[in-house]
N, C-alpha and C positions, 0 to 999 in steps of 0.2 A: 694287290700289289701297289706299293708306292713307287712311282717312276720319277727319277731325278732329272729327266730330259725334258726341257721345254724351250721356248723361244719367245721373243717380244710379241710375235703375232698371236700367241695363245695366252699371254698374261691376263689374269682376272683381277690382280691386286695391285699393279704397279704400272706407271705410265713414264716412258722415256721421251725426252724432247732435247733438241740441240740448238745452241745458238753460238756458233764459233767455237771458242775453246771451253765454253761453260755447257754443261749437260745438267738437266734437271730430272731428278728421279722422284716422281710424286707417288706417295703411298696413298691409295684409295681402294681399300679392301672391299671386295664384294662379300656382303654379310652372308649370301646364300651358297658361296663356294667353298665351304669347309671340307677337309678330308673326312670329317666325322659327321655322320648323319644325325641331323637334330641339333647341331651346333650353329649358332648364329654369330658370326664374327662382327659383332657390333663395335663401334668406336674405333675402327683401325686396330682392333685386336687381331692377333694372328695366330695361326697353327703352322705345321710343318710346310703345308703347301704354299703359304706366303713366303716362307724363308726359301723354299726351293727357287721360287721366281727371283728373289733377291739376289741369291747366289749366282744365278744365271746372268742377271744384269751386271753384277760386279765383274764377272768373267768377261763378258762381251764388251764392257767399257774399255777393258785393258787390251784386248786383242783386235776389236773391230774399229776402235776409235782413238788412234793414237793422237789425234788432234785435240782431245779432251784433256784440259789441264785442271779443271775443277768440276766437282760433282756437287750440286746442290740437292740436299735430301730434304723433302718437305711433305707436308700433308695435303691431300685433295679434299679434306672434310672440314667443314667449319667447326671450330672450338675444340678440335682435338688433333694432337700430333700423332700419338700411338698410345693405345691403352694397355700394351704389352700382350703377353701370352693369354690366349683365350682360356678363362677359368672352366668353362663347360668342358672344353676339350681336355684340359688336365685332369678333371674329375672322371671322364669317361676312359682315357687312355690307359693302357697297360703300363706298368712301372717300367718296362724295357723301353717302350715308346717314349715315355717322358724323358728318360735319361738320354736317349739317342737324339731326341729332338733338341734338348738343351745343348748337347754336344755339337750338333750340326749348326744350330743358331750361332754358337760362339766361334766355331771355325769360320763362318761367314763373316762375322765382325772382325776376326783377325785378318781376313783376306781384305777387308776395307783398309785396316791399318797398314797392311803390307803394301797396298797400293799407294797409300799416302807416304810411307816411309821409303819405298824402293822403286816406285814407277812414276813418281812426280804427278800422280794423279790425286790431288788434294780434295777431301771431302769436307763439306760445310752443312752442318745441321741446322735448319731454319725452324725453330720451334715456335708455332703459332697454335695456342691451345694447350691442352694438358699432355705432358709426356711422362707416363707413369710406368713403372716397372721395367719390363723388357722394352718399352718404348723409350725411356730415358736411357737404358743401356744401349740400345741402338744409336742413339744420338751421341753417346760417349765414345763410340768407335770412330767419330769424324775428328778431323784435325781442329776444328773450330766450331763452337756452339753459340748460335745467336738466339736470344729469347725475346719475343715481343713484349713490351711492358705495357700491358693493357689491363692490369689488375685481375685478370682472370687466368692467364696462362701461367704455367709453373712446371716444375720438374718434381718427381717423387719416386721413391722406392718403397712402396707401401705393403710388400709382400708379407713382412712379419705381423703388423697390426691387423691386416685384412684377412691373410690366408694361413698363417702359421707356418709359412715356408720362408725361403730366402731368395734374394737376387742372385740366383745360382749360376747364371751364364755370364758371370765376369762383373756384376754390378758392384759388389763390395770391393773386390779387387782393384778395379779401374778407379773407383772413389779414391783409394788410398795411394795406389802406385802410379796411376796416370794423372788423375786431377789433383793429386796431392791435397786432398781435403783432410783437415785435422781430424784425428781420431774421435774426439768427444763430439765434434760437430756431425760427423759421419754417424755417430750413434743416435744423435737426436734426429737427424734426417731420416734414418732407416726406421725409426720408431714412430714417426709422424705420418699419419694416413694422408693428410692434405698436402704435404710436400712444402716446397719452398718456391717463391717467385720474386720478381723484382730485384731491387738492389741487394738484398741479401743473398740471392743466388750467385750474383757475381762475387760479393765479399767472400763467401764460402768456397769459391772456385768451382762451383757446380755448373756454371756456364761461363762464357768468355765475355759476353757483352749483352746488354739489354738495349732495345731500340724502341722508341715511341711509334705507335701505329701510323702517325702521319709520314714518318721517314722510313717505314718498313722495307718497301720494295726497292727504293733507290739505295739504301744502305746495304741491302742484300746483294744487289748488283755490284756496288762499289767493293764489298768484301770479297766477292767471287773472283772479280778482276784482280784483286790484290794477291789472292792465292794463285791465280794463274801466273802472275809475274814472278812467283817463287819456284814455278815448275821447270824442269829440265826435259819435259816431253819433247819429241822431235817435232820439227816443223816441216810440213809438206809431205809426210808419209801417209801411205794409204793402208788402212787396216785390212785385216783378213777375216773372211766370214767363217764363223764356227758352225760347220754344216752338222746336221744331225748325226749322231753315232749309228753306224750300221751294226745291229746286234740281233741275235736270235735267242729268244727266251724259251726254253724248253723245260720240262719237269725235271730233267736230270742235270741242268746246268745253264750257262749262258755263254755264247760265242760271239766274239768280236773280230775285227780284222787282225788284231795283234794280241789279244788276250783271250785265253780260254778257261772257263771255270766249269768243273764237273763236281757234282754233289755226291758224297757217299753218306747217305742218311744213316745207314746202319752203323757206320763208323764214326758218326756225328762229325764229319769233317767235310771241307771243300778243298779241291785241288785247283790252284790258281797258276796257269802257266802263261809267262809272258814270252812273245815271240820276237826275235831280233829282226833287224831291217831287212825287208825284202825288196820289192819293186819301188817302194815308196823312197823318195829322196830323204836324205838325213833328217833335215829339220821337220819335214812333214811327219816322218815316223815318230820322232821324239814328241811332238805335239799330240799327234792322235793317240800314241801309246799312253801318255799321261792321262789324257781325258778318259780313255776306255778303262785304264786301271782305276781312276778315281770313281767312275761309275760302278764298276764291279765291287769295290769295297763298300760303297754305300748300299748297293743292292744287298750284299750279305749282312751288312749291320741291321738294316730295317726289315728285310724280307725273309731272312733265314737265320732267326735267332737261335735255333738249336744246333747249328753247324758251329761249334765252339772252336774248331781247330782249323786253321787255313795252312795248307801245305804249299809252299812257294817253289816253283820250278820254272826253268827257262829253257828255250830251244832257239838255236841260231848260230850265227857266225860271230864270235867275240871280236874279230878284226873289224867287222862292220860297226859293231857297237862303239869300239874305240874311236873309229873314224868320225862318227857323230859327236863323241865327246870332244875330240879335237876341234871341230867346228864350233861347239858350244863355248869352248875356252878361248879360241882365237878370235871369234867374232862377238865377244859378249858386249862390245859397245854398240852393236846393232840393236835397235829397240826390240825387234821381234825375237832375236835370239835371247835377249835378256829376259823378255817375258816368258819365254819357254823354260828357261832355267828357273825363274821364280815359281812357275806353275809346278815343276817337279819338286821344288822345295815344299810346296804347300800339299802335294799329293803324298809325298813321304811322310809329312807330319801327320797327315790323316791316317796313315797306315799305323804310325807309332801309337795314335791315340785310339785305335780300334781295339775294343775289349774282346779279342780272340787270341788264342795261342797261335803264334807264328813259328813255324818250323820250315827252314830251307833246306832243300835236297840239291847238292851240286853233283850232277852225274855226266857221263860222257855225252856230249852233244849240248851241253848247257852253254849259255853265253853270259854268265855272271860277270860282266866286265864294267868297269867305270860306273856310270850312272846306275846300270842294273845291279851292280854289286852292292849298292846301298840297300837292297832288299835283304841281302844276307846280314848286313849289320843292323837292320831293323828287326830282324827275327830274334825270337827268344833263344833259339838254337839253330845251329846250321850243321849239316853232316855232309861230307864229301866222299865220293867214291874214289878209292885208290886203285889206280891201274884200270884194266879193262875186263870184261867178261871173256871167258873162253870162246873162241870163235869169232869174236868181235874185232874186225880189222880197223875200226875207228880210232881216233885219238883219245887218249885219257882225258878225264876232265881237267879243266884249268880255271884258275880265278885270275882276273887281271884288274890292277888298280890304275886309276888315272889321275890327273890333276884334280878333277872335280870332286874326288873323294876327300879332299883336304881343304874344304872351304866353300864349295858352292851350295851345299844343301844342309845348313845348320838345323839341328833339332829346336825344339821349343826351349831347351836350357841354354841355347846359344852356342853350343859346341857341335862339332861334327859328330857323326855316329862312331868314327873310329877313335876321336878323342874321348868320347864318353866310354867306349869300350875299353880304352887303355887308361882310364882315369887312375892316376897314381903310378902309371908305368910309362913314364916318358921316353925311356929307351925303346919300349915296344912300339910306341907310336912312330919314333924316328926310323926304327928298322922297316916298318911297313912302307913308309914314305920313300925310303931309298930303293924300294923295289917297284916303283911305278913304271909300267910299261912292260914288265916281265910276264911271262906266262907261269903262273905258280902252280906247281903240282900239288897233290893232296899233302905230301909229306912237308912241302915248303909252307903250304897254307897253315898246317897244324902246328908247325914249329913257330911260325909267326903269331899265332893266336888268332887268326882270321877265321877259323872255324872252331866248332865245339869238339868234333871229333872226325876222324877219318877211318873208314872201313873198306876192306878189300872185299873181293867177291865172296869169300868164305863167310864172312859175317854180315854182309850188307842187308840181305833180305830179311833174316831173323831180327837183327838188332834195330832196323828201321821200323819193322812191324811192331815189335814189342814197345818201342818208344812212343809210336803214334796211339796204340792201344791204351798205354798206361795214361798217357795225356788225356785222352778222351774219358778216362774213367774217374778223373778227379772232380772235386767240386767246382762247378762253374764259377761260383761266388768267390771261392778262395783264389782260384786262378786269376780272376779279374783283378783282385786286390793285389796279389803278388806281382803280376805283370806290371800293373801300374806304378807299383813302387820300384821295380827293378830297372824299368826302362828309362828312367829320367835321373840318373845319377848326376852328381856335380852341381853346379850353382843353380839357385832359384832364380826365376824370373817372373815377370807378371804373367806370362803364358803358363808356365808350369804351375804357379799357384792357382791360376784360374782353373785349370783342368784337375789339379790335385783336389781342390776344394769341391769342384763339381763332382768328381767321383765319390768323395767321401760324404760331403753334405747331402747331395741329391739322393744317392743310394740310401742313405740313412733316413733323412727327413721325409722323403717321399713314401717310405715304408711305414712310418709311425702312424698310429691311430689318430693322433692329434691333426694330422693332415688328411689322411685318406680313410680313416675309419667311417662307419656309418653315422657317427656324430662328429666327425672331423670338419675342419674348415673348408675343404674343398668341396665335400658333399653338401654342406649347409649354405654354401655362399649363395647370396641372393634370395634365400628362403625366408629371411626374417628371424630365423632361429639362431641363437649364439651357438658357436661350436663348443663341444665339451673336451677340454684339454686334459691330457694326462699331466698332472702337475709334478711328477717325480723328475728331478734332474738326473740325467744319466751320465 
């Protein structure tokens, strides 16, 4: 089982140090600590385990260290910044692991970019040595890239000439969309095994500046402090410790304090239930639930690949959820409240990008309100119980919208989930917004277009059962493709382009014999034998 929980005391591949407003995150990969037996992580090459630690560090820097205004990303190894994803690992990994590894890697880089853009925590990549493939892609996530001008250090995206694959975790897209590298130069760069160094790297906008070795450390400090001066991070605030999540892993599911996941292996589905605020204070609940939900989604992605359908449920008091939303809205200028909101944005994006069918069931006792209602709008379908069952004295199911549904949690396309849902229907969007704060019954939710369908007691059991069974019977490949296309309507952004290309390119290229066949480039890498490529253009 792959575990996404860690902490700095258990890191094998990274070191964190602090000097006032500047933190240094040093990549020093332990070659013997790969998740794959027999894989040596040479030259700061990485596997998923390295990225799990990086993701943890990014998260802790935001919550535990509000004083940090600049993070310097550098290597602890002489002559190399990072050699990218480990090739032996890619050759051994299943196709599903490769794709999920690439997805998680890019989500972590987007979290770095989110910290730069929205948290005032600027990242500075200090490249001393070679930054190749995923190593250069990691550097591109930073605000600013410095390259030592020692005639040996350089940047490269050599996947195509070396491996017959692509810089698929955002490399090509960040070159053109973020670094604004000219198309013909990007073509040359991605076709050149040795990469680019020195003044040409600056001229082509592959890095922001080059520095001679004699001035390297002084210039690095100067640049870090300049980035600190641009930050609006709070002064004098104390961070909060991200304690280990309390969870119980069983053969039939995973249980957290506010999330419950049960597995139905015969039905090829998981039921994921989120619990509303209980004894925990509002902000504590919001932070802990987001972390637990994130861990649960990652667990399903990597450890339960055959559970292709996630049924989303909720239990609790909708009024208590709305009270938390009111706090998150009214106190958004508080640094911690702001970070909790940003975390929810990232977790919901993770759900959007998960290649599982998502079906939400709104039943009596549900608390799909405000922030939790975003789960409904992330789902591929949502079905609501109309009325109550015979003999049930409880209240009927209700949906509640809050102000946070209209701007706090944009998707990768830059739109809210409701704006994406009602693309081309501005009146529907306005009508939904006018009902903020109301308790919307099934008939209201159906009329407003907030749910796919509403069923009463007569139809609920059979119609829901048939819907879930039908979904589980479809081709998993076809569902992944359909869902990835339908979830991101509207404008293209760098983020949607990265994940769209990741879904298409990596799902295709990583399956082709030129890459993974017995005579393919991944299998023959380092053997001295040339790969045998299929020369047909498809």
